[in-house]
C-alpha positions in Angstrom: 91.4 336.5 -6.9 87.6 336.4 -7.5 87.8 332.6 -7.5 89.6 332.6 -4.2 86.9 334.9 -2.8 84.1 332.6 -4.0 85.9 329.6 -2.4 86.2 331.5 0.9 82.6 332.6 0.8 81.5 328.9 0.2 83.7 327.7 3.1 82.1 330.2 5.5 78.7 329.1 4.3 79.6 325.5 4.9 80.9 326.3 8.4 77.5 327.9 9.2 75.7 324.8 8.1 78.0 322.6 10.2 77.4 324.5 13.5 74.7 322.2 14.9 76.6 319.0 14.2 79.9 320.4 15.5 78.2 321.6 18.7 77.1 318.1 19.3 80.6 316.7 18.5 82.1 319.1 21.1 79.4 318.3 23.7 80.4 314.7 23.9 84.1 315.3 25.0 83.0 318.1 27.3 80.5 315.8 29.1 83.2 313.1 29.4 85.7 315.6 30.8 83.1 316.6 33.4 82.5 313.0 34.3 86.1 312.1 34.7 87.0 315.2 36.7 83.9 314.8 38.8 85.0 311.2 39.7 88.4 312.5 40.9 86.9 315.3 43.0 84.5 312.8 44.6 87.4 310.4 45.4 89.5 313.3 46.9 86.6 314.5 49.0 86.0 311.0 50.3 89.7 310.8 51.2 90.3 307.9 48.8 93.9 306.9 48.4 93.4 305.2 45.0 95.9 307.4 43.1 96.1 305.0 40.2 92.4 305.3 39.5 92.5 309.1 39.8 95.4 309.3 37.4 93.6 307.1 35.0 90.5 309.3 35.1 92.7 312.4 34.7 94.4 310.9 31.7 91.1 310.1 30.1 90.0 313.7 30.7 93.1 314.9 28.9 92.3 312.6 26.0 88.9 314.3 25.7 90.5 317.7 25.9 92.8 316.7 23.0 89.7 315.5 21.0 87.8 318.8 21.5 91.0 320.7 20.6 91.3 318.8 17.4 87.7 319.6 16.4 88.2 323.3 17.0 91.6 323.4 15.3 90.2 321.6 12.3 87.4 324.2 12.0 89.8 327.1 12.4 92.1 325.7 9.7 89.2 325.1 7.3 87.7 328.6 7.7 91.1 330.3 7.5 91.9 332.6 4.5 95.2 331.5 3.1 97.0 331.4 -0.3 96.2 328.3 -2.3 99.6 326.6 -1.8 100.3 323.1 -3.2 101.8 320.2 -1.2 101.6 316.4 -1.1 98.1 315.6 0.3 96.9 312.2 1.6 93.5 312.1 0.1 92.0 309.4 2.3 92.6 311.5 5.4 90.9 314.5 3.8 87.8 312.5 2.8 87.6 311.2 6.4 88.0 314.7 7.8 85.2 316.1 5.6 83.0 313.2 6.6 83.7 313.8 10.3 82.3 317.3 10.0 79.1 316.1 8.5 78.7 312.8 10.4 76.3 314.1 13.0 74.1 315.8 10.4 74.0 312.6 8.4 73.2 310.5 11.5 70.3 312.8 12.4 68.9 312.4 8.9 69.3 308.6 9.0 71.7 308.7 6.1 74.0 305.6 5.9 77.6 306.1 4.6 79.4 303.3 2.8 83.2 304.2 2.8 85.4 302.1 0.6 88.8 303.7 0.4 91.9 302.1 -1.1 94.5 300.9 1.3 97.2 302.3 -0.9 96.8 305.7 0.9 97.0 307.7 -2.3 98.8 311.1 -2.3 98.2 313.9 -4.8 99.8 317.3 -5.2 97.2 319.9 -4.1 95.7 322.1 -1.4 94.2 320.1 1.5 91.6 322.8 2.4 90.4 323.2 -1.2 90.0 319.4 -1.6 88.1 319.2 1.7 85.8 321.9 0.3 85.2 319.7 -2.8 84.4 316.7 -0.7 82.1 318.7 1.7 80.2 320.1 -1.3 79.6 316.7 -2.7 78.5 315.3 0.7 76.1 318.2 1.4 74.7 317.8 -2.1 74.1 314.1 -1.6 72.6 314.8 1.9 70.1 317.2 0.5 69.3 315.0 -2.5 68.3 312.2 -0.1 65.8 314.2 1.9 62.7 312.5 0.4 64.3 309.1 -0.4 63.3 305.9 1.3 66.8 304.5 1.1 69.3 307.0 2.2 72.8 305.9 1.3 76.0 307.7 0.3 78.8 305.6 -1.1 82.4 307.0 -1.2 85.1 305.0 -3.0 88.4 305.6 -4.6 90.9 303.6 -6.7 94.3 304.2 -8.3 94.1 303.6 -12.1 96.8 304.4 -14.6 98.7 307.0 -12.4 95.4 308.7 -11.6 93.3 308.7 -8.5 89.6 308.1 -9.2 87.2 309.2 -6.4 83.4 308.5 -6.6 80.6 310.0 -4.5 77.3 308.2 -5.1 73.9 308.7 -3.6 70.5 306.9 -3.8 68.5 310.1 -4.4 66.1 310.9 -7.2 68.9 311.9 -9.7 69.0 315.1 -11.8 66.2 315.9 -14.3 67.8 315.0 -17.7 67.0 318.4 -19.2 69.1 320.1 -16.4 72.1 317.8 -16.3 74.2 319.8 -18.8 73.9 322.9 -16.4 74.9 321.1 -13.2 78.4 322.8 -13.0 77.1 326.3 -14.1 77.6 329.1 -11.5 74.4 330.0 -9.5 72.5 327.0 -11.0 70.6 325.0 -8.3 67.7 322.6 -8.2 67.0 323.5 -4.6 64.2 325.7 -3.3 64.8 329.4 -3.3 66.9 330.3 -0.2 68.2 326.8 0.2 71.4 327.0 -1.9 73.6 329.5 -3.6 74.2 327.4 -6.7 78.0 327.9 -6.3 79.0 324.6 -4.7 79.4 322.5 -7.8 80.8 325.4 -9.8 83.5 326.0 -7.2 84.1 322.2 -7.0 84.6 322.1 -10.8 87.0 325.0 -10.6 89.1 323.5 -7.8 89.4 320.2 -9.5 90.4 321.8 -12.7 93.0 323.9 -10.8 94.4 320.5 -9.5 94.8 319.4 -13.1 92.0 316.9 -12.7 88.5 316.3 -14.0 85.0 315.8 -12.5 82.0 314.2 -14.3 78.5 313.5 -13.3 76.8 310.1 -14.0 73.1 310.6 -13.7 70.6 307.8 -13.1 67.2 309.5 -12.9 65.1 307.9 -10.2 68.1 306.0 -8.8 70.7 308.6 -7.9 73.8 310.5 -9.0 77.5 309.6 -9.0 80.2 312.3 -9.2 83.5 311.0 -10.4 86.7 312.8 -9.8 90.1 312.1 -11.4 93.3 313.6 -10.1 96.9 312.9 -11.1 98.5 310.8 -8.4 101.8 311.6 -6.7 103.9 308.5 -6.0 105.2 307.9 -2.5 108.8 308.5 -3.7 107.7 311.8 -5.3 105.9 312.8 -2.2 108.9 312.1 0.0 111.1 314.1 -2.4 108.8 317.1 -2.0 
């Protein structure tokens, strides 16, 4: 129960961090809706008979409504308190969802993302919201680590190996001081300035991956960056369909 409360607290903290980026993501479709509806109003006021064009603009407006609705729905689902149920989860989609929430923040910080996901569309047995929290934690850690770096790059890759899914998050930041590496998954441990982090992100990440019968390791390259490597037992397509 305490673990679930910590996970929920971390999710709400993450949502707070994402507010600025999400506001921008919502602003785009809202502006587009205004543009398309405005076009239709202008045509009607001018007595235009081009119903095909008006319908086309109205359909485009509805597409933007759907896009905005998806963003809001995603945030509501992510922040919702719910039992940690397990079901077949398509991991690539969860990685892409986590990335979409941080995309605007990364763009504003000139962080490049290299996404190399397997075409096999791997499925694991797990909790989609918890796994998204893991990926968001690793992305925000990488984002913060790149603050002072000349080259700001995050690489995300995954591969299926021996009935396991291997997911790697790498950055080109300064790395972890070697004397602190063994504490990286300790609760409340952080290398950030006071007030900039709770020190719970990687500890919660470790707990979630362990609960998913997986493992997470850190590969530290001082001065060159850090790679976090996750392994999860993979669920075959046939098993997923049976579930």
